[in-house]
N, C-alpha and C positions, 0 to 999 in steps of 0.2 A: 360567531366561532369557527374557524376553519378547523376542519376534520382531515383525518388522515387521507380518505379519499379525494379531499378538495387539492391535496396538494398537486394532482396531476391535471387540475383543470387550468391551473395558474399558467402553465407552459402552452396553453391552448387560448389564451385571451387576445393573441393576435395573430393575424391569418400567416399560413406557412407560405414559404416561397415558392417560386415557380420550380416545377418538377420536371421540368421540360428537358430535352436532348442538348445537344450542341447547338452554341450560340449561331446567330444568323451569320450567314456567308460562308458557313461550313468550317469556321474558327473552333478549335477545341474550347470547351469549358473549362474555366479556371477555377480552381478551388483552394481557398487558403486554409491553411491547417498551422496552428499554433501548439507547440509540445515542449516538453522540458526535457524527456529522457534523452540521453546519450544513444545514438544509433537510429533514431527515427528518421534523421535525414537519408540515412543509406537505404531505408525502405522506401522511402518517397522517390530517391533517383531510380531504384528498380521499377518502379511503377511507372515513372515518366519515359523510361526507356523502352516500355513495351506496350504503351498505351497512347493512341495517337487523339483520340475524341476527347479526353480528359486530363488536364495537366493539373499538379498539387503544387501548389505555390507555399514551401514551408518555411517557418519562422521559429527559432528558439528561443523561449522566455524562460524566465526564473521558474524554478520549481513552485507548484502552489502553495506550499507552506511559506515560501517567502518573496510572496508577491504576483506569481503567476495568475492564481486565481481572481485576485482582486483585479487584476489587468484584464481578463477575460470578462468578469462581471462588468466592469466599467465599459469595455468597449460593447457590450449588449445594450446598455441603457444610452449609450451615445448613437447608437446605430450604425456601428461602424465594426462588428464584430467578425472575425474569419467565420468560416463555415464550420470548421472543425477544430476542436480543441481536446487534449489529454487532460481527464479528470479523474480522480481515484475515486474508487467505490466509496470510499470514506467520505468525500464531500459531495457526491453526486446529488444527494437528497437536497443539499443547500442550493444547489443549481436549479432542482425542480421547484423547490419552494418560493424561490424568487422569480419564476417563469423565464429562466433564462436558455431553458431547451427546447428544441422542436422534436415532436412526436414524430419518430420515423418508422413506425410499425409496420406501415403499407410496402415499405422497401426492404425491411430487414426480417421480417418473420420467416420468409421462405427459407433462410440460413439459420434458424433457431437451433437446429438439431445438431449442428456442426460445433457448438460450443458445450461446455460442462454446464449442467442445468443451473447450478446456482450462481455462476458469473451472469448469466443471463437475468436471472432474478435481481442480481446486483446492479443492473443496468436497466431494469424495467419497474414500472408501477403497475401491476394489474395487466390490462393487455397493451398498454403504452409502452413504448419502446425510446430510450432516450439517445442510447449508446451502442457501440458494438464493443462487445469485451475483447480485451488485449491479453491480459496476463492476470495470474494470482501471485500470492506472496507465502508460500510455505516457509516455514522457519526451521532453523537448525542452530547448532552451537559451531562457530568456527573458533579454532584453537591453535596455537604455535605449538607445532609438535616438539619442537628442540627445547622450549622452556618447560613445557609438560614433562618432558625426561628429566630436565635439570631439576626441576622440584619434586620429582619422584610421585607425580599425580596421573591419573587417568581420568579420560572424559567422564564426568560425573553422571550416573545413571538417574538419580533421583535431585530433588531440589535440596533435600538433606546433605548429600554428598557434596553439592555444589558448595554448600555453607563450609563444609569442612576442608575443601579444597582451598577455598578462599582463605581460611583461617592459616592454612599451612604454608601457603604461597606467602601471605604478608608475614608471618612469623620469621620464615626463611631470610627474608628480603624486605625492611621497612618500606622500601621504593616502588616495591612491585605489588600490582593488585590483579586479582582474577577477572575483574571486569568493572563495567560502570554500571550505574542506576538507570532504570527506565527514565527517559528524558521527556516524553512527550505522551499526550493522549493516545497515538497509534501503539506507541511501546507499550504503554500500560494496558490498553485495549487488547493487543495480541495477546499478552501474557493472560489475561483474564479469559479470552477466548479459549485458551488452552487448558486452563482450569475448569472450564465447563460453564462460566457464567455469561450473562448477556447484559448490556447497556441498555439497549431500547427493544421495544416490541409494540406490537399494537393488538387491541382487544375493544371490542365494542366500538370500532372506529375512532378510538382515542390512541393517542401514544402512549406507551408506558414507559417509564425513565427509572432504569434500576442500576445507576452508575456505581452506586453504593451497595451492591449486592454482596452477598456472604462470600463468593469468590475474589471478587475485588479486593475486598476487606483483607482476605488472606495473604493474596499476593502483595499488597500494600504494606502490610505487617511485615513480612518476610523480606521484603526490600529494606524497610526502616531498620528492621533488626542489625541487618549487615552494614547498613549506614552508621547507625550506633556505634558498631563496634570498630568502625574504620576499617571494615575489609573491603569496601569497594571504594570507587571514586565518583564523583559526579560529573566527571567529563563529557563534553558533548560528543557523542558517538559519530566516527566518520568525518570529522572536521579537520583541519590541519594540524590543531593541538595534539588529537587522539591519535593521528597517523604518526606524529612525532613520539609520543609516549610508547606505542606499539613497537616503532622503530629500535628504541632504546630498551627494549625489554621490561618495561613498567606496567604495561597491558597486555594480558595472555590471552583473552578470549573475548567473543562476542556473540549474544545470542540475536540473532537477526535473521531476515528474510533472503531467499535465492538470490535477490539482485544486489545484495552488499558483495558477491564474490567477485564480479569485476570491477568493483571500486577498490576493494582491498588489493588486488593483484595490480591494478593500474597505478596506484598511488604508493604501492611497497613493492616494486618489482625486485628489489635485492633481496627479498624473502622467500622468493622462488623456492618451492620443494620444502619449506618449513611450516606448511599450514597443513589443517586438515580439516574436514568436516564429520559431526557426530549428531546424533539425535538430539533435540531439545531434552534437558532433564526431565523427570516426572515427579508428580506430586505423590503416586504411589509406585512402588517398584513393580516392575511388569508390564506398566502401561505403555501405551505409544502415542498419546494424545500429543497433537501439534496445534501450534496457533497460527493466525495468517496474519502477516505484516505488509499491507500494501495491495496491488493490483489495480487496474485502470481500465476504463473504457474510452474509445475515441467517441466523443459525443458531437452532436450536431447543434450548434448554437442558434438562438433565436434569430430570424431575420435572415438564414442562409437562403440564397437565391436558387440554389441548386442541392435540395436535400437528397434527390434521389442518386446524382453524381456522388455526393459526400458520401453517402452509405455505402455506395458501391466501392470506394475506395478503401473505406474503413474495414468492410468485410473482407477486402482483397489483402490488406495488411496483416490482418490477424488471421488469415486462412492458408495464405499462399506460402510453398514451401521454402521459397528463396527468401522471403520476406521473414518469414518466422525464424529461418536458421540465422537470419542476420541478426534478431531482436533477441535470440538466446545468446549468440556470441558477444554483441555489443552493447546490450543493454542488461543482460542477465536475467531475462523473464523465465516464468515457468508458463507457457502458453495456455491460455484458456479455451483452444480450440483443440478438441480432441485429436485432431490429425495432426498437431504440432507435438503433442505429447509422444508421439510415435517416432518421431524425426532421429536420425543418427545423431545430432547434436545434442541430444538429452541422453544419450547413452555411450560417452567416449570420455577415457582418462583424461586427467588435466595434470599437465606437467607442471603447473603453478602448484598445486595442492598433491604433490608428492605421487602423482599418478594414479590418484583416487578417482575413481568416477562420482563426483559429488552429487549428480543428479539423481543416483541410487537412493540417497538419504533423502533428497527433497520429494522424490515420487513417493515415498513411503510417508512423508509429513503430509503431502497433499491428500493422501489417501485416508489418513487419519485426522483430519481438520473437520471440526463440526461445521455443516452447511447451514446450521439455522442461524446465525449472526446476523444483525439488522445494524446499520449505521442511522442515526438520528438526522433531523432536518438543520440541525444547527452546530454541526462539527467545526465550523470556523471557532464559533465561541467556545465550544468544549475544549478545542485544542488550546486556544490563547490561555484560557481559565488554568487548564490543566499544567501546561508548559510553565506559565508563571509559578505555579503552586510547587511544582517538583524542583524549578530551580532554586525556589526559596528554601525548600525542604534540602536539598543538596549543600546549601549554604549553612544550613545549621539554623534557620530563620522560622521553622515549621516543620511540618512532618508529613510523608506521604500519606498516611490515613486520614489526618485532616483534611490535606488538598481533595481526596475522594469525596469526603462529605461537603466540602464547599462546592465543588464543582456539581454534585447532585443538585444542590439548591439552585446554585446558578443558572444550571442549565432548565430547571422547571421554570423558573421566573422567564429567562429568555424565550422560551418556547412560547409560555402563556401571552408574554409581550408581544410576539408575532400572530397572535390570535389561533394559536393552534391548540387543538383539545388534549389536555393531559389527564389522565386518569389513572384509576387502579382497577 
C-alpha cells in the first residue's frame, strides 16, 4: 500500500539526467519548455536574448484541463518529454504520484527564500522539490460598473447580499443574471478555500479526504439555492458564449482569480472603462477571507538531460524583474516571488478597469488567503468527476450537493485503486 511519503519516491525510480553545463564543442545547452499561459513566450525571448550558454525552446500547448497535462504525461511515458512544463499546483501531486517529475532540490534550494513560503510548499514534498513557483491566484469579484449602476446595486459585501443582488437583477430583467455557477473542481475548491474548508490533508502517513466537509456543503447548498430560483446561469465562464452574454449585458459579474483580468480586457476591448474589481463577498460581515484559484510551477519532467540548466531558467523566469513584469502584464499573474510583489506593474492604475489599481484588491486577497490548503494526488479524476456532476446540476439533472457527495466517494475509491493509503 502506497503511503503519503512514498509519493516522493516514485519520481526517483529512474535516474536523473545529466546535470552538466554546456554541451560539447562550447555549444549552448538547449532546454525544451512546454506551457499554456499567454505571455510565457515573451519571457523565454527575454532569457534567450540575455543568455548565451542556455537556450530555451518554447512550445505552446493546450491548457492542462483540455489536454496539456495528458500530453506531458504521455511524453514522459514515451521518453520524449521536454525538460520543463507548466503545471498548476492543483495537479502537481498527480505528476508526483505517476513519477513524472525530477527532484531538483540540489539546484533549487538556494533560492527557496525568494518565494512566498506556501508556494514553495505547493511545489515540494518534504525536502524534495519538483518545480519553481510562478504565481498564485488570489480571487476577487469582477463587475460591470455601468450595469450595476443601471440595476441600482453595489458590490455585495456578503454572500447574502450577493443573493439579494442576484434577485434584484433578474427581477428587473429576466434575460440578465448576476453571474454563473461554479463550473469545476477548481471553482468549487476555491470557494471552499475561502469558506475555511479543506478537501485533502495528511495524518499518520495517510491521505485524508474531506471533499464533503461542512464548508463545501454550505457553499454547494448556497449555489444550488440560487440555481433552483433561476437567479444564476450555468454558462461556462470565460468561453466564447460567456463573453458574448457579457457583451450583451446578460451577465454582470464574475468571481475569479487575478489572471482573469487580461482575459476580460483582451476579449472585451469595447467595454474598457466599464469594469471594476471588488473583494469577494464574505460569509460573515466584516471578514476579509479570500480563496485562491490557480497558481502554477515550472516543473522539471522526468528524463530531463539538463535539470540544472532547466532549474536555472525556471528560477530566472519567476524572479527576474523584466520577466515577472511581462508575466504580470500579459499573463495576469500575481507573482509567487516576493520581489515580484513589489514591482511597479502591481501598483498601477488600469485604464481598462476605470483607472482602478486592481492589484490593491488582489494584494489584500492574497494576504487574507489561508495557506493550509492541500491538493490531492488524483485531481485529474476529481476534476473530471466534479465537472461532469456540476454540468448535470446546471442542466437540472442533479444537484451540486449530491455531486459533492458523489465525488467524495469516487475520490476515495480512485486513491485506494492507485494503492494510496486513505484514512481518518
